[in-house]
C-alpha positions in Angstrom: 132.8 111.6 89.0 131.0 111.1 85.7 127.2 110.7 86.1 127.2 107.9 83.6 128.8 105.6 86.1 125.9 106.1 88.5 123.4 105.3 85.9 125.1 102.2 84.4 126.0 100.9 87.9 122.4 101.2 89.0 121.0 99.4 85.9 123.5 96.6 86.2 122.7 96.0 89.9 119.0 96.1 89.2 119.3 93.6 86.4 121.3 91.2 88.6 118.8 91.6 91.4 115.8 90.8 89.1 117.4 87.6 87.9 118.7 86.4 91.3 116.8 87.9 94.2 113.5 88.1 92.3 113.8 84.4 91.4 114.6 83.5 95.0 111.4 85.3 96.2 109.3 83.6 93.5 110.6 80.2 94.7 110.1 81.0 98.4 106.6 82.3 97.9 105.6 79.3 95.7 104.7 81.0 92.4 102.6 78.6 90.4 102.0 79.3 86.7 99.3 76.7 86.5 97.2 78.3 89.3 94.1 80.3 88.0 94.3 84.0 89.0 91.4 86.1 90.3 91.1 87.7 86.9 89.8 84.4 85.6 87.9 83.0 88.6 86.2 86.3 89.4 86.0 87.8 85.9 83.4 90.6 85.7 84.9 92.6 82.8 84.8 95.7 85.0 87.4 95.3 87.7 88.5 91.7 87.1 89.8 91.4 83.5 92.4 88.9 82.4 95.0 91.0 80.6 98.3 90.6 78.7 101.3 91.0 81.0 102.7 93.8 78.9 99.5 95.8 79.4 99.4 95.1 83.1 103.0 96.1 83.4 102.2 99.4 81.6 99.2 100.1 83.9 101.1 99.1 87.0 104.3 101.0 86.2 102.4 104.1 85.1 100.3 104.0 88.3 103.2 103.6 90.8 105.6 105.9 89.0 104.0 109.2 90.1 105.7 112.3 91.2 107.5 110.5 94.0 110.5 109.0 92.2 111.2 112.4 90.6 110.3 114.8 93.3 111.7 112.8 96.3 115.3 112.3 95.1 115.5 115.9 93.8 114.5 117.3 97.2 116.6 114.8 99.1 119.7 115.8 97.1 120.2 118.6 99.7 122.0 115.9 101.8 124.4 115.1 98.9 124.0 112.7 96.0 125.8 109.7 97.6 123.4 108.8 100.4 120.4 109.4 98.1 121.9 107.1 95.4 122.8 104.3 97.9 119.2 104.4 99.4 117.7 104.2 95.9 119.8 101.1 95.0 119.4 99.3 98.3 115.8 100.4 98.8 114.5 99.3 95.4 116.2 95.9 95.6 115.7 94.8 99.2 112.8 97.0 100.3 110.5 98.4 97.6 110.8 95.4 95.2 110.1 92.9 97.9 107.2 95.0 99.1 105.6 95.4 95.7 106.1 91.8 94.6 104.9 90.4 97.9 101.8 92.7 97.9 100.9 91.4 94.5 101.4 87.8 95.3 99.4 87.9 98.6 96.5 89.6 96.8 96.5 87.0 94.0 96.2 84.4 96.7 93.3 86.3 98.3 90.9 86.7 95.4 92.6 89.9 94.2 91.5 91.8 97.4 93.4 94.6 99.0 96.2 94.2 101.5 93.6 95.1 104.2 91.8 91.9 103.4 95.1 90.0 103.5 95.6 91.3 107.0 92.1 90.3 108.0 92.6 86.8 106.9 96.1 86.4 108.5 95.9 88.6 111.6 92.3 89.5 112.3 89.4 91.9 111.7 90.6 94.6 114.1 94.0 94.7 112.3 92.2 94.9 109.0 90.0 97.9 110.1 93.0 99.8 111.5 95.0 99.1 108.3 92.2 100.2 106.0 91.7 103.4 107.9 95.4 104.1 107.8 95.6 103.2 104.1 92.6 105.4 103.3 94.1 108.5 105.0 97.4 107.9 103.2 95.6 107.5 99.8 93.9 110.9 100.5 97.3 112.4 101.1 98.5 110.9 97.8 95.5 112.4 95.9 95.9 115.7 97.6 99.6 116.1 96.9 99.4 114.8 93.3 96.3 116.9 92.5 98.2 120.0 93.6 101.3 119.0 91.6 99.3 118.3 88.5 97.3 121.5 88.7 100.4 123.5 89.2 102.2 121.8 86.3 99.3 122.7 83.9 98.6 126.2 85.3 99.4 129.1 83.0 98.9 131.8 85.7 102.7 132.1 86.3 105.1 135.0 85.7 107.4 133.1 83.4 106.0 133.1 79.8 108.2 130.1 78.8 106.9 128.0 81.7 103.3 129.1 81.0 103.5 127.9 77.3 105.0 124.6 78.4 102.2 124.2 80.9 99.6 125.0 78.3 101.1 122.4 75.9 101.2 119.8 78.6 97.6 120.5 79.7 96.4 120.3 76.1 98.2 117.0 75.4 96.9 115.5 78.7 93.3 116.3 77.9 93.6 114.9 74.3 95.4 111.9 75.7 92.2 110.9 77.7 90.2 110.8 74.4 92.9 108.6 72.9 92.8 106.3 75.9 89.0 105.9 75.6 89.4 105.1 71.9 92.0 102.5 72.7 89.8 100.8 75.3 86.9 100.6 72.8 89.2 99.2 70.0 90.7 96.4 72.2 87.8 95.4 74.4 84.7 96.1 72.3 85.9 96.0 68.7 88.4 93.2 69.4 91.1 94.9 67.4 94.5 93.2 67.7 96.6 94.6 70.7 99.6 95.3 68.5 97.6 97.2 65.9 95.7 99.1 68.6 99.0 100.0 70.3 100.5 101.3 67.0 97.4 103.4 66.5 97.5 104.7 70.0 101.2 105.5 70.0 100.8 107.3 66.6 98.0 109.4 67.9 100.1 110.1 71.0 102.9 111.4 68.8 100.4 113.5 66.9 99.1 114.9 70.2 102.6 116.0 71.3 103.1 117.8 68.0 99.7 119.5 68.1 100.1 120.6 71.7 103.6 122.0 71.0 102.6 123.9 67.8 99.1 125.1 68.9 98.2 124.6 72.6 94.6 125.5 72.9 93.8 124.6 76.5 95.1 127.1 79.0 93.6 127.5 82.5 94.6 128.8 85.9 95.6 126.4 88.7 92.2 126.8 90.3 90.3 125.8 87.1 92.7 122.8 86.6 91.9 121.7 90.2 88.2 121.6 89.2 88.9 119.8 85.9 91.1 117.2 87.6 88.6 116.6 90.4 86.0 115.8 87.8 88.5 113.5 85.9 89.4 111.4 89.0 85.7 111.0 89.9 85.0 109.6 86.4 88.2 107.4 86.4 87.2 105.9 89.8 83.7 104.7 88.7 84.2 103.9 85.0 85.1 100.3 84.0 88.8 99.7 84.3 89.1 98.6 80.6 87.6 101.9 79.3 89.9 104.5 80.8 92.2 103.5 83.6 93.9 100.5 82.0 94.3 101.9 78.5 95.5 105.3 79.7 98.1 103.8 82.0 99.2 101.4 79.3 99.7 104.1 76.7 101.3 106.3 79.3 103.9 103.7 79.8 105.2 104.3 76.3 105.8 107.9 77.2 107.6 106.8 80.4 109.7 104.3 78.5 110.6 106.8 75.8 111.6 109.4 78.5 113.8 106.8 80.3 115.4 105.8 77.0 115.9 109.4 76.0 117.4 110.3 79.3 119.8 107.3 79.3 120.9 107.9 75.7 121.4 111.6 76.5 123.6 110.7 79.4 125.6 108.4 77.2 126.1 111.2 74.7 126.5 114.1 77.1 128.4 112.2 79.9 128.1 115.1 82.3 130.2 115.3 85.4 128.6 115.5 88.8 129.1 119.0 90.2 127.1 118.7 93.4 128.8 117.5 96.6 128.7 113.8 97.4 127.8 114.4 101.0 126.7 117.7 102.6 126.1 116.7 106.2 123.8 115.0 108.7 122.0 118.2 109.5 121.0 120.4 106.5 118.8 123.4 107.4 117.5 121.6 110.5 116.6 118.5 108.4 118.4 115.4 109.8 119.6 112.8 107.4 118.0 110.2 109.6 115.1 109.9 109.3 114.3 112.7 106.8 116.3 111.3 103.9 114.4 108.1 103.7 110.9 109.6 103.8 111.9 112.3 101.4 113.2 109.9 98.7 109.8 108.2 99.3 108.6 106.3 96.2 112.1 106.3 94.7 113.0 103.4 97.1 109.9 102.1 98.7 106.2 103.2 98.7 103.2 101.9 100.6 101.0 103.3 97.8 102.5 100.6 95.6 100.9 97.9 97.8 97.5 99.4 97.2 98.1 99.5 93.4 99.4 95.9 93.5 96.5 94.6 95.5 93.9 97.1 94.4 94.0 97.0 90.6 97.0 95.0 89.2 96.1 91.7 91.0 92.7 91.8 89.4 94.2 91.9 85.9 97.1 89.4 85.9 96.2 86.3 83.9 99.2 84.2 85.1 101.0 84.1 88.5 104.4 84.0 86.8 103.8 87.5 85.5 103.8 88.8 89.1 107.6 89.0 89.2 107.7 91.2 86.1 104.9 93.5 87.2 105.7 93.6 90.9 109.5 93.4 91.3 110.4 94.5 87.7 108.3 97.7 87.8 109.9 98.8 91.1 113.4 98.4 89.6 112.4 100.4 86.6 111.1 103.1 88.9 114.6 103.0 90.6 116.1 103.9 87.2 113.8 106.9 87.0 114.9 108.0 90.5 118.5 107.8 89.5 117.9 109.8 86.3 116.0 112.4 88.4 118.9 112.6 90.9 121.4 113.1 88.1 119.3 115.7 86.4 120.0 118.1 89.3 123.4 117.0 90.6 125.0 117.5 87.2 124.0 121.1 87.0 124.6 124.2 89.2 122.0 126.6 87.7 118.7 124.6 87.7 116.0 126.3 89.8 112.3 126.0 90.2 110.0 123.2 91.2 111.2 119.6 91.0 109.2 119.1 87.8 110.8 122.1 86.1 114.3 121.1 87.3 113.8 117.5 86.1 112.4 118.6 82.7 115.3 121.1 82.2 117.9 118.5 83.1 116.6 115.6 81.1 115.9 117.9 78.1 119.5 119.1 78.2 120.7 115.5 78.1 118.4 114.7 75.1 119.7 117.8 73.3 123.1 116.1 73.2 121.8 113.8 70.5 119.7 116.3 68.5 116.4 116.8 70.3 115.6 120.5 70.4 115.7 121.8 73.9 112.2 123.3 74.0 110.6 120.2 72.5 112.5 118.1 75.0 111.2 120.2 77.9 107.6 119.9 76.7 107.9 116.2 76.2 109.5 115.6 79.6 106.9 117.9 81.3 104.1 116.0 79.6 105.6 112.7 80.7 105.9 114.0 84.3 102.3 115.0 84.1 101.4 111.6 82.9 103.2 110.1 85.9 101.1 112.2 88.2 97.7 111.7 86.5 98.1 107.9 86.3 98.8 107.9 90.1 95.9 110.2 90.7 93.3 108.1 88.9 94.6 104.8 90.4 94.8 106.3 93.9 91.2 107.6 93.7 89.9 104.2 92.6 91.9 102.5 95.3 90.5 104.9 97.9 87.0 103.9 96.7 87.9 100.2 97.1 89.1 100.9 100.7 86.0 102.8 101.7 83.8 100.1 100.1 85.6 97.4 102.2 85.2 99.6 105.3 81.5 99.6 104.6 81.3 95.8 104.9 80.7 95.1 108.6 81.1 91.5 109.8 78.4 90.6 112.3 78.7 88.1 115.2 76.8 85.5 113.3 79.3 85.6 110.4 77.1 87.5 108.1 78.3 90.8 106.5 76.2 93.9 106.7 76.7 96.5 104.0 76.3 100.1 104.7 76.1 103.1 102.4 79.9 103.3 102.0 79.8 100.2 99.8 78.1 102.2 97.1 80.9 103.1 94.6 79.6 106.6 94.0 79.4 107.4 97.7 82.9 105.9 98.3 84.3 107.9 95.5 82.8 111.1 96.8 84.1 110.4 100.3 87.6 109.9 98.9 87.6 113.1 96.9 86.1 115.2 99.6 88.7 114.2 102.2 91.5 114.6 99.6 90.4 118.1 98.7 90.5 119.1 102.4 94.2 118.2 102.5 95.0 119.7 99.1 94.5 123.3 100.3 97.9 123.1 102.0 99.7 122.5 98.8 102.1 119.7 97.9 105.2 121.4 99.6 103.6 121.3 103.0 102.0 117.9 102.4 105.1 116.1 101.0 106.9 115.4 104.3 103.9 113.9 106.0 102.9 112.1 102.8 106.3 110.6 102.6 106.3 109.4 106.2 102.8 108.1 106.0 103.5 106.4 102.7 106.6 104.7 104.1 104.9 103.6 107.2 102.1 102.1 105.1 104.8 100.1 103.4 105.8 98.8 106.8 102.2 97.7 107.5 102.0 96.0 104.1 105.3 94.2 104.8 103.7 93.0 108.1 100.8 91.5 106.1 103.2 89.8 103.7 105.2 88.3 106.6 102.1 87.0 108.2 100.9 85.4 105.0 104.2 83.8 104.3 104.3 82.4 107.9 100.7 81.1 107.7 100.7 79.6 104.2 104.4 78.9 103.4 105.3 77.8 106.9 108.6 79.7 106.9 109.8 82.9 108.6 109.9 85.8 106.1 113.2 87.6 107.0 113.2 89.3 103.6 110.1 91.2 104.8 110.6 91.3 108.5 114.0 93.1 108.4 112.7 95.9 106.0 109.5 96.4 108.0 111.4 96.8 111.3 113.6 99.4 109.6 110.6 101.3 108.1 108.8 101.4 111.4 111.8 102.9 113.1 112.3 105.5 110.3 108.8 106.6 109.8 107.6 106.7 113.4 110.6 109.0 114.1 109.8 111.1 111.1 106.1 111.5 112.0 107.1 112.6 115.5 109.3 115.3 114.1 106.7 116.4 111.5 104.0 116.6 114.1 106.2 118.9 116.3 107.2 121.1 113.3 103.6 121.5 112.0 102.4 122.5 115.4 105.2 125.1 115.6 104.2 126.5 112.2 100.5 126.5 112.8 99.6 123.7 110.4 97.4 122.0 113.0 95.4 119.7 110.7 98.6 118.2 109.3 100.1 117.9 112.8 97.0 116.1 114.1 97.1 114.0 111.0 100.7 112.9 111.8 99.6 112.0 115.4 96.6 110.0 114.2 98.7 108.1 111.7 101.2 107.3 114.4 98.5 106.0 116.8 97.0 103.8 114.1 100.3 102.3 113.2 101.1 101.5 116.8 97.7 100.0 117.3 98.3 97.8 114.3 101.5 96.5 115.9 99.8 95.9 119.2 96.9 94.0 117.6 99.4 91.9 115.5 101.4 91.1 118.7 98.4 89.9 120.6 96.8 88.1 117.7 95.1 84.9 118.6 96.8 83.2 115.7 100.0 81.6 117.0 102.0 82.2 113.9 101.1 85.9 113.9 102.1 86.3 117.5 105.4 84.7 116.7 105.9 87.3 114.0 105.0 90.1 116.5 107.5 88.8 119.0 110.2 88.6 116.4 109.6 92.2 115.5 109.7 93.4 119.1 
């Protein structure tokens, strides 16, 4: 089969879903363009900032499109390309898109607060506490995995000289990119320079960075030194005003991502490669069972709980109109699905690609782009830089969200209705706590973390879907089957996967990860029990429907 059929088929299905199913969700959830968003009502010009929809889409898409939609499908291809492709399509449309859009809408209706606060308002304080703990641990796994991936991508202490030079180029470009992002933030929000003009300047500088880093890369460090540098970076990104670094970096990063997607798609149209990998390998591949491992391995390529934390943690604080929630929430997930399809094709259309998922992806997409004249080496550097941009934007957003979660956990509601704030509400303390816990996990490396990260991430999505279902039932007075069916499926898949991962990690001596899997399982089950026995009648009804 020609790989172009998979790509075009996926894009067409995603477009139809956006127009039809996305509009259906907007109507059912009561999207109101005249309603003031938290960005206006709670504006503080630090976290709450009314922002153009295109900028928010860039920030949101760059934040959610981390290493997951690339790494996951490439690893899952061991089962064959067909089951991976089907799960990407169905998952993005009926699972991930609904999850991301619903998380954004419910946060908008709850003062831009996190999904944990949505759970508190619709299920109860105990449920909120459990969810926040679960979400915080998952966020730390995200930071740990992506920190290791980013450091490994930039590291020059490798045996292959070609890979080392590409790594140095990507590292150089990424550091210079931070300076450009800071400049962009100052131009737009302090100098009031027109967004279009600022974007032109930013993109022009971005192109210059790519050229300089390719011709004369001057930043070359080992993996250990990059881990230190990236740790300092995420600490700064967590506590700096969102308009100064996080938002402009993510916005400008989106142009890299869009360019890579366009380049990959054009390359596929020109190259039209045939798929050489088998459509289906088997239900048991190297002691990995298709169910449930396929679903948690594809991870962010179909549905990701991390996205609910981005939607409710940063994006909801920036949207200036509710009608933009469909574009940002549902639309960004479908675009991520296109990336997942391109990533899948980049490995199933070749028989000789080896190395890490990042290397295989860069090699495949660069080969596609070479079909319309882009030099192969430049293509590899560009794709590697874009991949690194994926990872870094997820890293800085995840650290900031971890800070939000710890700060919320530091607000203790007393019996008299007052809220007592403990030291965790301090942004510097909360950031330090997030980074310390994340670093303790990162010592295992992304390869060992990925399985438990995927399972925890998918189960977090199930918990977020539970929150959305409760909100719809409470405020829209209808049963949210579009969220209940996916959440039931995700609980079945992820609890099974966590059980398997706990057993395997105990066998291999990774006791911390094994215990982590058990703790996450217990927290998720406790959340279900609390929801089932909720004093709110509507929530109990949802619990009984689930069970």
